[in-house]
Chimera marker file (.cmm) of the C-alpha trace (Angstrom):
<marker_set name="trace">
<marker id="1" x="45.072" y="-9.872" z="-60.020" r="1" g="1" b="0" radius="0.5"/>
<marker id="2" x="43.711" y="-6.543" z="-58.600" r="1" g="1" b="0" radius="0.5"/>
<marker id="3" x="43.499" y="-6.049" z="-54.896" r="1" g="1" b="0" radius="0.5"/>
<marker id="4" x="40.345" y="-7.467" z="-53.330" r="1" g="1" b="0" radius="0.5"/>
<marker id="5" x="40.231" y="-5.405" z="-50.116" r="1" g="1" b="0" radius="0.5"/>
<marker id="6" x="40.800" y="-1.816" z="-49.014" r="1" g="1" b="0" radius="0.5"/>
<marker id="7" x="40.972" y="0.108" z="-45.715" r="1" g="1" b="0" radius="0.5"/>
<marker id="8" x="38.887" y="3.153" z="-44.809" r="1" g="1" b="0" radius="0.5"/>
<marker id="9" x="39.907" y="5.234" z="-41.776" r="1" g="1" b="0" radius="0.5"/>
<marker id="10" x="39.359" y="8.823" z="-40.560" r="1" g="1" b="0" radius="0.5"/>
<marker id="11" x="41.733" y="11.824" z="-40.487" r="1" g="1" b="0" radius="0.5"/>
<marker id="12" x="42.542" y="11.309" z="-36.901" r="1" g="1" b="0" radius="0.5"/>
<marker id="13" x="44.828" y="8.414" z="-38.009" r="1" g="1" b="0" radius="0.5"/>
<marker id="14" x="48.482" y="9.408" z="-37.845" r="1" g="1" b="0" radius="0.5"/>
<marker id="15" x="50.233" y="7.036" z="-40.181" r="1" g="1" b="0" radius="0.5"/>
<marker id="16" x="53.880" y="6.424" z="-38.866" r="1" g="1" b="0" radius="0.5"/>
<marker id="17" x="55.097" y="6.158" z="-42.347" r="1" g="1" b="0" radius="0.5"/>
<marker id="18" x="52.926" y="7.897" z="-45.144" r="1" g="1" b="0" radius="0.5"/>
<marker id="19" x="54.324" y="5.828" z="-47.957" r="1" g="1" b="0" radius="0.5"/>
<marker id="20" x="54.173" y="2.163" z="-46.997" r="1" g="1" b="0" radius="0.5"/>
<marker id="21" x="53.575" y="-0.913" z="-49.100" r="1" g="1" b="0" radius="0.5"/>
<marker id="22" x="49.855" y="-1.015" z="-49.717" r="1" g="1" b="0" radius="0.5"/>
<marker id="23" x="49.180" y="2.780" z="-48.824" r="1" g="1" b="0" radius="0.5"/>
<marker id="24" x="47.321" y="3.039" z="-52.144" r="1" g="1" b="0" radius="0.5"/>
<marker id="25" x="44.622" y="0.844" z="-50.620" r="1" g="1" b="0" radius="0.5"/>
<marker id="26" x="43.991" y="3.168" z="-47.702" r="1" g="1" b="0" radius="0.5"/>
<marker id="27" x="41.231" y="5.749" z="-48.023" r="1" g="1" b="0" radius="0.5"/>
<marker id="28" x="41.121" y="8.552" z="-45.445" r="1" g="1" b="0" radius="0.5"/>
<marker id="29" x="37.761" y="10.141" z="-44.699" r="1" g="1" b="0" radius="0.5"/>
<marker id="30" x="38.333" y="13.793" z="-43.382" r="1" g="1" b="0" radius="0.5"/>
<marker id="31" x="36.629" y="14.747" z="-40.212" r="1" g="1" b="0" radius="0.5"/>
<marker id="32" x="35.210" y="18.154" z="-39.559" r="1" g="1" b="0" radius="0.5"/>
<marker id="33" x="36.157" y="20.311" z="-36.500" r="1" g="1" b="0" radius="0.5"/>
<marker id="34" x="33.808" y="22.859" z="-35.216" r="1" g="1" b="0" radius="0.5"/>
<marker id="35" x="35.341" y="25.896" z="-33.442" r="1" g="1" b="0" radius="0.5"/>
<marker id="36" x="33.180" y="28.737" z="-32.240" r="1" g="1" b="0" radius="0.5"/>
<marker id="37" x="30.304" y="27.404" z="-34.150" r="1" g="1" b="0" radius="0.5"/>
<marker id="38" x="32.226" y="27.416" z="-37.501" r="1" g="1" b="0" radius="0.5"/>
<marker id="39" x="32.980" y="24.191" z="-39.362" r="1" g="1" b="0" radius="0.5"/>
<marker id="40" x="36.411" y="23.552" z="-40.792" r="1" g="1" b="0" radius="0.5"/>
<marker id="41" x="36.306" y="20.487" z="-43.061" r="1" g="1" b="0" radius="0.5"/>
<marker id="42" x="40.028" y="20.146" z="-43.357" r="1" g="1" b="0" radius="0.5"/>
<marker id="43" x="41.660" y="19.565" z="-40.013" r="1" g="1" b="0" radius="0.5"/>
<marker id="44" x="45.138" y="19.569" z="-41.408" r="1" g="1" b="0" radius="0.5"/>
<marker id="45" x="44.611" y="23.142" z="-42.695" r="1" g="1" b="0" radius="0.5"/>
<marker id="46" x="43.908" y="24.644" z="-39.204" r="1" g="1" b="0" radius="0.5"/>
<marker id="47" x="46.693" y="26.983" z="-38.233" r="1" g="1" b="0" radius="0.5"/>
<marker id="48" x="47.432" y="26.099" z="-34.666" r="1" g="1" b="0" radius="0.5"/>
<marker id="49" x="49.077" y="29.499" z="-34.101" r="1" g="1" b="0" radius="0.5"/>
<marker id="50" x="45.651" y="31.096" z="-34.611" r="1" g="1" b="0" radius="0.5"/>
<marker id="51" x="44.116" y="29.131" z="-31.795" r="1" g="1" b="0" radius="0.5"/>
<marker id="52" x="43.991" y="30.553" z="-28.308" r="1" g="1" b="0" radius="0.5"/>
<marker id="53" x="46.619" y="29.233" z="-25.775" r="1" g="1" b="0" radius="0.5"/>
<marker id="54" x="43.837" y="27.408" z="-23.792" r="1" g="1" b="0" radius="0.5"/>
<marker id="55" x="40.331" y="26.395" z="-24.634" r="1" g="1" b="0" radius="0.5"/>
<marker id="56" x="37.331" y="27.506" z="-22.514" r="1" g="1" b="0" radius="0.5"/>
<marker id="57" x="33.640" y="27.270" z="-23.023" r="1" g="1" b="0" radius="0.5"/>
<marker id="58" x="33.552" y="30.043" z="-25.588" r="1" g="1" b="0" radius="0.5"/>
<marker id="59" x="35.742" y="28.121" z="-27.954" r="1" g="1" b="0" radius="0.5"/>
<marker id="60" x="33.672" y="24.928" z="-27.640" r="1" g="1" b="0" radius="0.5"/>
<marker id="61" x="35.701" y="22.672" z="-30.011" r="1" g="1" b="0" radius="0.5"/>
<marker id="62" x="33.875" y="19.616" z="-31.388" r="1" g="1" b="0" radius="0.5"/>
<marker id="63" x="35.083" y="16.905" z="-33.753" r="1" g="1" b="0" radius="0.5"/>
<marker id="64" x="32.080" y="16.066" z="-35.859" r="1" g="1" b="0" radius="0.5"/>
<marker id="65" x="31.450" y="12.543" z="-37.070" r="1" g="1" b="0" radius="0.5"/>
<marker id="66" x="31.312" y="11.628" z="-40.767" r="1" g="1" b="0" radius="0.5"/>
<marker id="67" x="27.629" y="11.513" z="-41.638" r="1" g="1" b="0" radius="0.5"/>
<marker id="68" x="26.014" y="8.134" z="-42.671" r="1" g="1" b="0" radius="0.5"/>
<marker id="69" x="25.164" y="9.541" z="-46.131" r="1" g="1" b="0" radius="0.5"/>
<marker id="70" x="28.746" y="10.296" z="-46.899" r="1" g="1" b="0" radius="0.5"/>
<marker id="71" x="29.847" y="6.846" z="-45.690" r="1" g="1" b="0" radius="0.5"/>
<marker id="72" x="27.193" y="5.131" z="-47.657" r="1" g="1" b="0" radius="0.5"/>
<marker id="73" x="28.420" y="6.872" z="-50.883" r="1" g="1" b="0" radius="0.5"/>
<marker id="74" x="32.010" y="6.079" z="-50.223" r="1" g="1" b="0" radius="0.5"/>
<marker id="75" x="31.392" y="2.490" z="-49.447" r="1" g="1" b="0" radius="0.5"/>
<marker id="76" x="29.173" y="1.962" z="-52.559" r="1" g="1" b="0" radius="0.5"/>
<marker id="77" x="31.861" y="3.640" z="-54.670" r="1" g="1" b="0" radius="0.5"/>
<marker id="78" x="34.683" y="1.539" z="-53.185" r="1" g="1" b="0" radius="0.5"/>
<marker id="79" x="32.603" y="-1.667" z="-53.577" r="1" g="1" b="0" radius="0.5"/>
<marker id="80" x="32.858" y="-1.247" z="-57.388" r="1" g="1" b="0" radius="0.5"/>
<marker id="81" x="36.593" y="-1.713" z="-57.121" r="1" g="1" b="0" radius="0.5"/>
<marker id="82" x="37.061" y="-3.906" z="-54.059" r="1" g="1" b="0" radius="0.5"/>
<marker id="83" x="35.396" y="-7.107" z="-52.788" r="1" g="1" b="0" radius="0.5"/>
<marker id="84" x="35.797" y="-6.145" z="-49.202" r="1" g="1" b="0" radius="0.5"/>
<marker id="85" x="36.122" y="-2.892" z="-47.168" r="1" g="1" b="0" radius="0.5"/>
<marker id="86" x="37.845" y="-2.809" z="-43.860" r="1" g="1" b="0" radius="0.5"/>
<marker id="87" x="36.688" y="0.258" z="-41.950" r="1" g="1" b="0" radius="0.5"/>
<marker id="88" x="38.957" y="1.256" z="-38.898" r="1" g="1" b="0" radius="0.5"/>
<marker id="89" x="37.801" y="4.405" z="-37.172" r="1" g="1" b="0" radius="0.5"/>
<marker id="90" x="38.752" y="6.425" z="-34.053" r="1" g="1" b="0" radius="0.5"/>
<marker id="91" x="37.400" y="5.188" z="-30.730" r="1" g="1" b="0" radius="0.5"/>
<marker id="92" x="33.656" y="5.317" z="-30.618" r="1" g="1" b="0" radius="0.5"/>
<marker id="93" x="34.140" y="6.718" z="-27.117" r="1" g="1" b="0" radius="0.5"/>
<marker id="94" x="35.643" y="9.815" z="-28.672" r="1" g="1" b="0" radius="0.5"/>
<marker id="95" x="33.840" y="10.169" z="-31.962" r="1" g="1" b="0" radius="0.5"/>
<marker id="96" x="30.664" y="8.466" z="-33.275" r="1" g="1" b="0" radius="0.5"/>
<marker id="97" x="31.985" y="7.948" z="-36.830" r="1" g="1" b="0" radius="0.5"/>
<marker id="98" x="32.480" y="4.242" z="-36.027" r="1" g="1" b="0" radius="0.5"/>
<marker id="99" x="28.873" y="3.938" z="-34.995" r="1" g="1" b="0" radius="0.5"/>
<marker id="100" x="27.830" y="5.630" z="-38.278" r="1" g="1" b="0" radius="0.5"/>
<marker id="101" x="29.867" y="3.181" z="-40.258" r="1" g="1" b="0" radius="0.5"/>
<marker id="102" x="28.431" y="0.266" z="-38.408" r="1" g="1" b="0" radius="0.5"/>
<marker id="103" x="24.882" y="1.452" z="-39.222" r="1" g="1" b="0" radius="0.5"/>
<marker id="104" x="25.780" y="1.854" z="-42.874" r="1" g="1" b="0" radius="0.5"/>
<marker id="105" x="27.438" y="-1.613" z="-42.912" r="1" g="1" b="0" radius="0.5"/>
<marker id="106" x="24.271" y="-3.067" z="-41.527" r="1" g="1" b="0" radius="0.5"/>
<marker id="107" x="22.186" y="-1.165" z="-44.104" r="1" g="1" b="0" radius="0.5"/>
<marker id="108" x="24.422" y="-2.443" z="-47.002" r="1" g="1" b="0" radius="0.5"/>
<marker id="109" x="24.684" y="-5.975" z="-45.672" r="1" g="1" b="0" radius="0.5"/>
<marker id="110" x="24.411" y="-8.444" z="-48.582" r="1" g="1" b="0" radius="0.5"/>
<marker id="111" x="25.384" y="-5.845" z="-51.073" r="1" g="1" b="0" radius="0.5"/>
<marker id="112" x="28.729" y="-4.732" z="-49.796" r="1" g="1" b="0" radius="0.5"/>
<marker id="113" x="31.187" y="-6.626" z="-47.538" r="1" g="1" b="0" radius="0.5"/>
<marker id="114" x="32.200" y="-4.177" z="-44.862" r="1" g="1" b="0" radius="0.5"/>
<marker id="115" x="34.094" y="-5.122" z="-41.711" r="1" g="1" b="0" radius="0.5"/>
<marker id="116" x="33.931" y="-2.343" z="-39.103" r="1" g="1" b="0" radius="0.5"/>
<marker id="117" x="36.418" y="-2.012" z="-36.465" r="1" g="1" b="0" radius="0.5"/>
<marker id="118" x="36.353" y="0.291" z="-33.394" r="1" g="1" b="0" radius="0.5"/>
<marker id="119" x="39.995" y="0.970" z="-32.900" r="1" g="1" b="0" radius="0.5"/>
<marker id="120" x="39.534" y="2.049" z="-29.240" r="1" g="1" b="0" radius="0.5"/>
<marker id="121" x="42.221" y="4.659" z="-30.056" r="1" g="1" b="0" radius="0.5"/>
<marker id="122" x="43.131" y="7.457" z="-32.311" r="1" g="1" b="0" radius="0.5"/>
<marker id="123" x="46.222" y="9.259" z="-33.770" r="1" g="1" b="0" radius="0.5"/>
<marker id="124" x="49.283" y="7.012" z="-33.870" r="1" g="1" b="0" radius="0.5"/>
<marker id="125" x="47.450" y="4.000" z="-32.349" r="1" g="1" b="0" radius="0.5"/>
<marker id="126" x="44.872" y="4.100" z="-35.107" r="1" g="1" b="0" radius="0.5"/>
<marker id="127" x="47.556" y="4.715" z="-37.720" r="1" g="1" b="0" radius="0.5"/>
<marker id="128" x="49.494" y="1.681" z="-36.557" r="1" g="1" b="0" radius="0.5"/>
<marker id="129" x="46.368" y="-0.458" z="-36.843" r="1" g="1" b="0" radius="0.5"/>
<marker id="130" x="45.743" y="0.854" z="-40.411" r="1" g="1" b="0" radius="0.5"/>
<link id1="1" id2="2" r="1" g="1" b="0" radius="0.2"/>
<link id1="2" id2="3" r="1" g="1" b="0" radius="0.2"/>
<link id1="3" id2="4" r="1" g="1" b="0" radius="0.2"/>
<link id1="4" id2="5" r="1" g="1" b="0" radius="0.2"/>
<link id1="5" id2="6" r="1" g="1" b="0" radius="0.2"/>
<link id1="6" id2="7" r="1" g="1" b="0" radius="0.2"/>
<link id1="7" id2="8" r="1" g="1" b="0" radius="0.2"/>
<link id1="8" id2="9" r="1" g="1" b="0" radius="0.2"/>
<link id1="9" id2="10" r="1" g="1" b="0" radius="0.2"/>
<link id1="10" id2="11" r="1" g="1" b="0" radius="0.2"/>
<link id1="11" id2="12" r="1" g="1" b="0" radius="0.2"/>
<link id1="12" id2="13" r="1" g="1" b="0" radius="0.2"/>
<link id1="13" id2="14" r="1" g="1" b="0" radius="0.2"/>
<link id1="14" id2="15" r="1" g="1" b="0" radius="0.2"/>
<link id1="15" id2="16" r="1" g="1" b="0" radius="0.2"/>
<link id1="16" id2="17" r="1" g="1" b="0" radius="0.2"/>
<link id1="17" id2="18" r="1" g="1" b="0" radius="0.2"/>
<link id1="18" id2="19" r="1" g="1" b="0" radius="0.2"/>
<link id1="19" id2="20" r="1" g="1" b="0" radius="0.2"/>
<link id1="20" id2="21" r="1" g="1" b="0" radius="0.2"/>
<link id1="21" id2="22" r="1" g="1" b="0" radius="0.2"/>
<link id1="22" id2="23" r="1" g="1" b="0" radius="0.2"/>
<link id1="23" id2="24" r="1" g="1" b="0" radius="0.2"/>
<link id1="24" id2="25" r="1" g="1" b="0" radius="0.2"/>
<link id1="25" id2="26" r="1" g="1" b="0" radius="0.2"/>
<link id1="26" id2="27" r="1" g="1" b="0" radius="0.2"/>
<link id1="27" id2="28" r="1" g="1" b="0" radius="0.2"/>
<link id1="28" id2="29" r="1" g="1" b="0" radius="0.2"/>
<link id1="29" id2="30" r="1" g="1" b="0" radius="0.2"/>
<link id1="30" id2="31" r="1" g="1" b="0" radius="0.2"/>
<link id1="31" id2="32" r="1" g="1" b="0" radius="0.2"/>
<link id1="32" id2="33" r="1" g="1" b="0" radius="0.2"/>
<link id1="33" id2="34" r="1" g="1" b="0" radius="0.2"/>
<link id1="34" id2="35" r="1" g="1" b="0" radius="0.2"/>
<link id1="35" id2="36" r="1" g="1" b="0" radius="0.2"/>
<link id1="36" id2="37" r="1" g="1" b="0" radius="0.2"/>
<link id1="37" id2="38" r="1" g="1" b="0" radius="0.2"/>
<link id1="38" id2="39" r="1" g="1" b="0" radius="0.2"/>
<link id1="39" id2="40" r="1" g="1" b="0" radius="0.2"/>
<link id1="40" id2="41" r="1" g="1" b="0" radius="0.2"/>
<link id1="41" id2="42" r="1" g="1" b="0" radius="0.2"/>
<link id1="42" id2="43" r="1" g="1" b="0" radius="0.2"/>
<link id1="43" id2="44" r="1" g="1" b="0" radius="0.2"/>
<link id1="44" id2="45" r="1" g="1" b="0" radius="0.2"/>
<link id1="45" id2="46" r="1" g="1" b="0" radius="0.2"/>
<link id1="46" id2="47" r="1" g="1" b="0" radius="0.2"/>
<link id1="47" id2="48" r="1" g="1" b="0" radius="0.2"/>
<link id1="48" id2="49" r="1" g="1" b="0" radius="0.2"/>
<link id1="49" id2="50" r="1" g="1" b="0" radius="0.2"/>
<link id1="50" id2="51" r="1" g="1" b="0" radius="0.2"/>
<link id1="51" id2="52" r="1" g="1" b="0" radius="0.2"/>
<link id1="52" id2="53" r="1" g="1" b="0" radius="0.2"/>
<link id1="53" id2="54" r="1" g="1" b="0" radius="0.2"/>
<link id1="54" id2="55" r="1" g="1" b="0" radius="0.2"/>
<link id1="55" id2="56" r="1" g="1" b="0" radius="0.2"/>
<link id1="56" id2="57" r="1" g="1" b="0" radius="0.2"/>
<link id1="57" id2="58" r="1" g="1" b="0" radius="0.2"/>
<link id1="58" id2="59" r="1" g="1" b="0" radius="0.2"/>
<link id1="59" id2="60" r="1" g="1" b="0" radius="0.2"/>
<link id1="60" id2="61" r="1" g="1" b="0" radius="0.2"/>
<link id1="61" id2="62" r="1" g="1" b="0" radius="0.2"/>
<link id1="62" id2="63" r="1" g="1" b="0" radius="0.2"/>
<link id1="63" id2="64" r="1" g="1" b="0" radius="0.2"/>
<link id1="64" id2="65" r="1" g="1" b="0" radius="0.2"/>
<link id1="65" id2="66" r="1" g="1" b="0" radius="0.2"/>
<link id1="66" id2="67" r="1" g="1" b="0" radius="0.2"/>
<link id1="67" id2="68" r="1" g="1" b="0" radius="0.2"/>
<link id1="68" id2="69" r="1" g="1" b="0" radius="0.2"/>
<link id1="69" id2="70" r="1" g="1" b="0" radius="0.2"/>
<link id1="70" id2="71" r="1" g="1" b="0" radius="0.2"/>
<link id1="71" id2="72" r="1" g="1" b="0" radius="0.2"/>
<link id1="72" id2="73" r="1" g="1" b="0" radius="0.2"/>
<link id1="73" id2="74" r="1" g="1" b="0" radius="0.2"/>
<link id1="74" id2="75" r="1" g="1" b="0" radius="0.2"/>
<link id1="75" id2="76" r="1" g="1" b="0" radius="0.2"/>
<link id1="76" id2="77" r="1" g="1" b="0" radius="0.2"/>
<link id1="77" id2="78" r="1" g="1" b="0" radius="0.2"/>
<link id1="78" id2="79" r="1" g="1" b="0" radius="0.2"/>
<link id1="79" id2="80" r="1" g="1" b="0" radius="0.2"/>
<link id1="80" id2="81" r="1" g="1" b="0" radius="0.2"/>
<link id1="81" id2="82" r="1" g="1" b="0" radius="0.2"/>
<link id1="82" id2="83" r="1" g="1" b="0" radius="0.2"/>
<link id1="83" id2="84" r="1" g="1" b="0" radius="0.2"/>
<link id1="84" id2="85" r="1" g="1" b="0" radius="0.2"/>
<link id1="85" id2="86" r="1" g="1" b="0" radius="0.2"/>
<link id1="86" id2="87" r="1" g="1" b="0" radius="0.2"/>
<link id1="87" id2="88" r="1" g="1" b="0" radius="0.2"/>
<link id1="88" id2="89" r="1" g="1" b="0" radius="0.2"/>
<link id1="89" id2="90" r="1" g="1" b="0" radius="0.2"/>
<link id1="90" id2="91" r="1" g="1" b="0" radius="0.2"/>
<link id1="91" id2="92" r="1" g="1" b="0" radius="0.2"/>
<link id1="92" id2="93" r="1" g="1" b="0" radius="0.2"/>
<link id1="93" id2="94" r="1" g="1" b="0" radius="0.2"/>
<link id1="94" id2="95" r="1" g="1" b="0" radius="0.2"/>
<link id1="95" id2="96" r="1" g="1" b="0" radius="0.2"/>
<link id1="96" id2="97" r="1" g="1" b="0" radius="0.2"/>
<link id1="97" id2="98" r="1" g="1" b="0" radius="0.2"/>
<link id1="98" id2="99" r="1" g="1" b="0" radius="0.2"/>
<link id1="99" id2="100" r="1" g="1" b="0" radius="0.2"/>
<link id1="100" id2="101" r="1" g="1" b="0" radius="0.2"/>
<link id1="101" id2="102" r="1" g="1" b="0" radius="0.2"/>
<link id1="102" id2="103" r="1" g="1" b="0" radius="0.2"/>
<link id1="103" id2="104" r="1" g="1" b="0" radius="0.2"/>
<link id1="104" id2="105" r="1" g="1" b="0" radius="0.2"/>
<link id1="105" id2="106" r="1" g="1" b="0" radius="0.2"/>
<link id1="106" id2="107" r="1" g="1" b="0" radius="0.2"/>
<link id1="107" id2="108" r="1" g="1" b="0" radius="0.2"/>
<link id1="108" id2="109" r="1" g="1" b="0" radius="0.2"/>
<link id1="109" id2="110" r="1" g="1" b="0" radius="0.2"/>
<link id1="110" id2="111" r="1" g="1" b="0" radius="0.2"/>
<link id1="111" id2="112" r="1" g="1" b="0" radius="0.2"/>
<link id1="112" id2="113" r="1" g="1" b="0" radius="0.2"/>
<link id1="113" id2="114" r="1" g="1" b="0" radius="0.2"/>
<link id1="114" id2="115" r="1" g="1" b="0" radius="0.2"/>
<link id1="115" id2="116" r="1" g="1" b="0" radius="0.2"/>
<link id1="116" id2="117" r="1" g="1" b="0" radius="0.2"/>
<link id1="117" id2="118" r="1" g="1" b="0" radius="0.2"/>
<link id1="118" id2="119" r="1" g="1" b="0" radius="0.2"/>
<link id1="119" id2="120" r="1" g="1" b="0" radius="0.2"/>
<link id1="120" id2="121" r="1" g="1" b="0" radius="0.2"/>
<link id1="121" id2="122" r="1" g="1" b="0" radius="0.2"/>
<link id1="122" id2="123" r="1" g="1" b="0" radius="0.2"/>
<link id1="123" id2="124" r="1" g="1" b="0" radius="0.2"/>
<link id1="124" id2="125" r="1" g="1" b="0" radius="0.2"/>
<link id1="125" id2="126" r="1" g="1" b="0" radius="0.2"/>
<link id1="126" id2="127" r="1" g="1" b="0" radius="0.2"/>
<link id1="127" id2="128" r="1" g="1" b="0" radius="0.2"/>
<link id1="128" id2="129" r="1" g="1" b="0" radius="0.2"/>
<link id1="129" id2="130" r="1" g="1" b="0" radius="0.2"/>
</marker_set>
């Protein structure tokens, strides 16, 4: 019997063990970071050694939320394979991706079963929840 549920999270999640039982059911949505007005769509490819030693107003780093349109496409695609989607995102106090996912879940209500969870954390805390 194929799996009936999957988990969606964002790239702030630090999984304590990358290869765990069920890891194939976890889908990670990459977040975009904006530095000096330039967007980098792959946070893991940022070379930390090229960043300044300290941030000031000129650097103005921002972690951009996943747009609703991208979440809608992902949830609809996953709903073709899974009966339920559990979406666990970084704290809504730090990034509004959870709020975007919640809006999409409401829009798709009745067509796709999506449980949205505001983890109230990020990094390892989010990874442990996943």
